C-alpha positions as CSV (number, residue, x, y, z in Angstrom):
1,M,114.5,67.9,108.6
2,S,114.5,70.8,111.1
3,E,111.5,72.9,112.2
4,I,111.4,76.4,113.5
5,K,108.3,77.7,115.4
6,V,107.9,81.3,116.6
7,S,104.7,82.5,118.1
8,R,104.1,86.2,119.1
9,P,101.1,88.1,120.5
10,H,100.2,91.2,118.7
11,Y,98.1,94.2,119.7
12,A,97.3,95.4,116.2
13,T,94.2,95.0,114.1
14,L,94.0,91.9,112.0
15,K,94.6,94.0,108.9
16,R,97.8,95.6,110.3
17,A,99.0,92.2,111.6
18,R,98.6,90.8,108.1
19,K,100.6,93.7,106.7
20,G,103.3,92.8,109.2
21,A,103.3,89.2,108.1
22,E,103.5,90.3,104.5
23,R,106.6,92.5,105.3
24,I,108.2,89.5,107.0
25,A,107.5,87.3,104.0
26,D,108.8,90.0,101.6
27,E,112.0,90.4,103.5
28,L,112.6,86.6,103.9
29,G,111.7,86.3,100.2
30,E,114.4,88.8,99.2
31,E,117.0,87.3,101.5
32,F,116.3,83.6,101.0
33,G,114.4,83.4,97.6
34,L,111.0,82.4,99.0
35,D,107.8,82.6,97.1
36,H,104.6,83.3,99.1
37,A,100.8,83.5,98.8
38,W,97.9,84.1,101.1
39,E,95.2,81.5,101.8
40,G,92.7,83.2,104.2
41,N,94.8,84.5,107.2
42,T,97.7,82.1,106.5
43,L,100.6,83.2,104.3
44,H,102.3,80.1,102.9
45,F,105.9,80.3,101.6
46,H,108.2,77.9,99.9
47,R,111.3,77.3,97.9
48,M,113.4,74.2,97.3
49,G,114.3,72.9,100.7
50,V,112.1,75.3,102.7
51,E,108.4,75.5,103.3
52,G,106.2,77.0,106.0
53,H,103.6,79.5,106.9
54,I,102.7,82.6,108.9
55,E,99.3,82.3,110.5
56,V,97.7,85.5,111.7
57,S,94.9,85.7,114.1
58,K,93.2,88.6,116.0
59,K,95.6,88.1,118.9
60,D,98.8,86.4,117.7
61,V,101.1,85.5,114.9
62,E,102.7,82.1,114.4
63,V,105.6,81.4,112.1
64,Y,106.4,77.8,111.2
65,V,109.3,76.8,109.0
66,K,110.4,73.4,107.9
67,L,114.0,73.2,106.6
68,G,115.2,70.5,104.3
69,F,118.4,68.6,105.1
70,L,120.7,70.9,103.0
71,L,119.5,74.0,104.9
72,I,119.7,72.7,108.4
73,G,123.1,74.5,108.9
74,L,121.3,77.9,108.2
75,R,118.7,77.2,111.0
76,P,120.3,79.6,113.6
77,R,120.5,82.4,111.0
78,I,117.0,81.9,109.7
79,E,115.5,81.7,113.3
80,H,117.4,84.8,114.2
81,E,116.0,86.7,111.2
82,I,112.4,85.5,112.0
83,N,112.7,86.7,115.6
84,R,114.2,90.0,114.4
85,F,111.4,90.6,111.9
86,C,108.8,89.7,114.5
87,D,110.4,92.1,117.0
88,E,110.3,94.9,114.3
89,N,106.7,94.2,113.2
90,F,105.0,93.0,116.3
91,G,107.2,94.1,119.2
92,P,109.6,92.2,121.3
93,V,108.6,89.2,123.5
94,K,107.5,90.4,126.9
C-alpha cells in the first residue's frame, strides 16, 4: 500500500473550505471513479483500491489517500492532481 498526505492552510471560512473540498472530491470522483460522503467536517471517499478523506478545519485542509497495490503506479499522477486541486481551491503553498 502507498499513502499520500497533503496538508494546506486556507484563509476562507469553514463553509467555503468545505465547498473547495467538495469540488476536489467531485473532480477526483469524475477522473478516478470515487464515491464520497461527508461525516462532520471530513469528506470520506473510496473505490476499489483507493480510500481516503479530506478533513477541513477552520485553518487548514488535509487530504489523505491510501492506494491499493494495483494503483501504486498511479501515485505520482494522483498526488499531482491533488496538489493542483488544492492550489486551485486553497491557493499555492507559500
